[in-house]
N, C-alpha and C positions, 0 to 999 in steps of 0.2 A: 478411803485409802489413807494409811498413816503417812507421817512425814518420812519415815525410813523407806517405805515402799515407793513414794514419789521420787525420792532422791535416787533410788536404784533404777527407776524407770527413765529418769532424765537423760542419762548418757545414751540410752538406746534411741531416744527421740532425736538427740543432737547428732547421732551418727548417720542419720538418713541424709544423704547429700541432696542439695536442691537441684532441680532440673537444670541442665545446661544445654548448650548448643550441640553437644555430642550425643544427646539422647536419641533413641530411634525415631521418635515423632518429629524432632527437629530435622534430623537427617532426611526423613521421608519428605518433609515439606520442602527442603532445599532441592532434592533431586526430582521433585515433581512440580517445580515452579514453572510459571508461564514462559520465562526466558529460556530455561533449559529445554522445554518442550519445543520451542521454536527452533533452537539450535539442532536438536535431534531430528526434527522434521526436515531441515535443510540437508543434514548429513545423509539421512535415509533417501531423500529424493535424489541427491547426487550419486549415491551408490546405485540406485535402480536406473538412473539415467545413464551411468557408465555401463551398466549391464546391457541396456538397450543399444547403446553405441556399439558395444562389442558384438552383439548378436547380428547387427546389420552390416558389419564390416566384411568385405570380400576376403581378406586374408584369414579372418576367423572361420569363415565358411569353408575355405579351402583346407585349413588345418583340421576342421571338424570331420572331414571325410576319412581321415585315418586316426580318429581320436583314440580308439581302443589299442592301436599299435603304439602311438606316441602321444599320450594325453598331455604331456608337458608342452608340446608345441601349441596346442589349442589354448591352454591357459596363458602361455606367454603372448600369443597373438591377441587374446582378449585384453590383457593388461596393457599391451602396447597401443591398442586402438583407443581404449578409454583414457589412458594417461596422456597420450598425444593430443586428444581432443580437448581435454581440460587444460592442458598446458597452453594450447593455442588460445583458449578462451582467456586464460590469465594474461597472456601477452597482449590480447586485444582490449582487456578491461582494466588492468592495473599497471603493468610495467613491461616494457619491451626491451630486453637486454641487448638486442641486436641493433638498436638505434645508434647512429653515428654521433649524435649530439645529445645533450641532456634533455633538450626540448623534445626530441624524437622519442626518447626513452620514457618520458612521463606523459606523453601525449595521450596514451590510452586511459590513464587515470582522469585526465581532464575531460575526455569524451564521456566517461562514466558519470562524472558529476554533471555534465551538460544534459545528458539523457535523464538523469535522476531528478533534475529540477522540477519539471512538470509532474513527475510521478509523486514526488514528496508533497507538493501543493495539493494535487488532486486527492492523494491518499489522506491528507489531513481533512479534506472536505468530507470524506466518507467516515473517517474516524470520529470526528466531532459529532456527526449525526448518530453514530453508534452509541456514543456516550449518553445521548438523550433517548435512547431506545428506538431510534428511527433507522431504517435501512435505506440509505441514500445511494441508489444506483444511478442517479441522474447526473453524476459529475461530468459525464461526456457532454450532455446538453448544456450544462452550466459553463463548461469550458468553452464550448463553441460560441455561445452568446457573449461571454466575456471577451473572447478573441475578436469577435466581430466589432464590438464597440471600440475596443482598444485599437484595432487596425484602422477604423474609420478616423478616429481622432489622430492617429499617427500619420496618415497620408493626406487628410483633408484640412487639418488645421495647421496654421503657421504660428508657432510660439517660440520663445527664446529657449536656448539650451538649458536643461534642468527642469524648467517649468513644463516643457513639452512632454518629457518622459514622465513627470509626475502626473500630468493630465491623462496620459495613456494608462498608467497603473491604476489610477482612480476609476477611469472609465471601464476598464476590464473588471475590477472588483464590483462596481455598481451593476454592470450587466449580469454577472454571475449571481449577485445577490438578488436582483429582481427575479431572475429565473427560479432561484431557490425559494423566494418568498411566495411564489404561486403555489408551490407544493405545501409550504407551511400553512398558508391561509386555508387552502382547501382541506388539509388534514385537520386543522383546528376547528373550522366551521362546519364541515360536513362529515368528518370522520372517514373520508376516503383514504384508502390504503396508499401509503407513500410509494410502495413498489410499483403499483399500477400507474400512479401519477408520473413518476420519474421516467418510466419506460416510455410512456406516451410523449412526454416533453422532450425526451432524447430524439425521437423521430421528428417531432415538430421543429426542433432546433436545427437538425441536419438538413431538412428540406427548406427551412427558412434561409439558411446560409447559401444553399444551392441556388435558390431563387434570387437572392440579393446579388449574387455574383453574375447574374445576367442583366442587372440593371445598370444604367449609365453611371449612377453615383458610385458604384463599386467596381465596375469593369475597367480594367487597365486600358488606357487609350491606345488604339492601333492594334489591339489583340482581341481575338474572338474566343480565346481560352478563358475558362472560369477562374480568373485570378485577379486579385485587386492590384492597384498601383503599389509600388514599394513604399514602405514607411520612410519618412524623412530621417536623416541621420540624427537629428536632435531628438527623435522619438525612440531611438534604439538604446538598449542596454549597452554601456561600454564594456569592452573586453576586460575580463578580470585579470588575466595574466599576459596580456599582449595580443597582438594581431595574429600571431602564429597559432593560437589556440581558439577554439570556438567557445570556450567557457566564458560566460558573461556574468554581470552582476545580478542577474536573476537568481543565481544560486545563493547569493547573500540574502536576497529577499526570501528564499525558501527557509534559510536558517532563522531569519527573524520571525517568520510566520510560525515556525516550530516553537521558538521561545515564547511567542505571544500566546499560542494555544495552550502550552504547558502552564503558563502563568494563569491564564483565564480559567482553566479547569480546576486547578489546585489552589489558587490564591484569591479568587474573586467570588463575590456573592452570586454573580450571574452563572459562573461555572458550577458552583454548589447547587444552584437551583436546577440547572440542566442535568446534572448527574442524579439529583433526587428524582426528577421526572423520569429519567431512564431507569432508575432502580425500582421505583414503585409509584406510578402516577396517582393512585388512590391515596396513598400515604402523603404524597407531596401536596395533593389538593387539600387534604385534611389539615396539613400544616400551614395552609394559607398561600401556597405557591400556585401561581396561575399556570396550569398545564398547557392551555391553549397558547398563551404568550410564549411559553417555553418552546413549543413546536415551531412557532413562527421565527423566534430569535435564532434557534439552532439551524434552521434551514437557510435563513439569510446569511448567517456566518459561513455555513458550508458552501453556499453558492458563491460567496465572495472569495473564498479560498480557491475554489475551482476556477473562478474567473481569473485569478492571478496566475493559475497554470496556463490559461490561454494567453495571458500577457507574455509569459515567458516564451511561449511559442512564436508569436508574431513579432515581438519586439526583441527577441533574443536570438533565435536560430533561423526562422523561416523568412522574416522580413516582409511578408505579404500574407494576405488571407486567401486560403483555398478551402474547398470543401473537405479536404483531408488533413487540415492543419491539426486536428485533434488526434489523428491516428487512432490508436486504441488506448490512449493514456487514461481516459475516464473509466474504462472497464478494468484496466490493469490496476487502477487505484483501489479497487475493491479487494483484490488479493494482497496488495501492499498493506492496506489497513488491517486485514485479517492476520497477516504475518506479524505486523507490529502490535497485535493485541489491542488495537484501537487506542494505544497510548501515543502521545505526540512524538517522543523521541524514539519509541519503537517503530513508529511509522516512518520516521526520518531514515533510520538505518535500513529498514526494509526497502525503502525507495532506492537507497544506494545499492543494495544487493540486486534489485531488479534492473537498475541502470547498468550494473556490471554485466548482467545476463544479456541485455540488449546490445551493449557495446561489444562484448566479447563474442557473442554468437556469430557475428559477421566474420570476424577473424577466424573463428573455429571452422566455419564453412569454407572459407577461401584457402586456408592452410592445409586442412585435412580432408576436405570433401564431405565432412559430416553434415547431414541435413540440419538446417537451422531450426527446424521444427522440434528438434530434440530439446531446445531451450524451453519451448512452450510446454513440453511434456514435463520437464523438471519443475517448472513453475506450478503446473497443475498438481503434481505430486506433493509439492510443499503444502498447498492448500488442503489437499486430501489428508495428509498426515496431521495437520493442525486441527482439522475438524474431527479426526478419528477418536482421540481420547474422550471428548464430551459425549460423542455418540455411544462409545462403549460404556461410559459411566451411566448414561441414561438407560441403555439396554440392560445392564446388570442390575440397576435399581428397580426396573420394572420386573425383572425375573425374580429378584428377592421379594418384591411385593406380592407376586403371584404365588411364590412358595409359602409366604406368610399366610396368605388367605387360604391356601390349600391346607396348611397345617391347622389353622383355626377351625376350618370346616370339618377336618378329620376328628379333631378333639371334641367338637360338639356332637359329632355322630357317635363317638364312643360313649360320651356321657349320656346321650339319649338311649 
């Protein structure tokens, strides 16, 4: 090419703009991000939940009897049923404008944070294991064991203020860590599947707590009910906003745990190794990372976080150990971690959302008569919608692969 031709071609080359954030590919990446998918899953679940509320409402059923004569009445009744239910849930979970005092108006928000505390901690236990490629569904058992040790230290030991609560927190974390270490060791040494192990250990922990509550060391004096003595005042989390609220400093512990996990996974060598093990164990082993040690470390960490959730229960809200102290927090933690995409802060905000569902569901039922099981349906739909895009992607990929193999076979047949 001559110099004249090169000069003529130069402006055309310079005229091509560089790719920017407004290109179709960038826009597609933005609108298909994990965060947006989670938001859309929540919105879709709320819409379908509202439809279910409307379809089970008596006023809607009555208006549907003359739908073809006056369809507007049915639609208005459906909107009134769904909107009133969600409005009541908002009043019970975030803000109650009918309260006489400021404390009464913000009390629902404090209840949401209180309920969310064990959900966040247990959700982090599941999320951390996800990062290392393990499916930890044993947060329920780890929570129970942590709560058991924490409760025993709380009512059996006599320690000064401050030191006693610290001992309770450490005992709960150690109990959960030991229960998680069993899974990590068996997984690392024998290759046993962590799902089977954690399911078995959940039942063992539940029955162990039930048995302990029949023993003199754990049974409350003068009571035949399976409940432990109350924890000492020095072993309890102080109230965060005063005695008129149930919110305690365990919520601050959940925030600190989220910060720690985020730092561990993103800024530390241990976190890098755990994520490498989760991404590709063979490649991690080739790079000199001990996969077996990674399994043990991540399960110890996950168990400790779940144990802290048990501490939040016995030293924050329940003040005693019972066989139902864990409720369903350990199992709900799985959906919290899934909604949070196994990210620390995503799990934190997912825990807040589920805490709002739990706190607001009771008010929704009492104010509108809507069955509280609707909340469980909405939670299940959220998980379904989160899992749907990967399933569709996998299915479309397999379909394209089959079409590709079919086209190749047809081409070879024509050539033959």
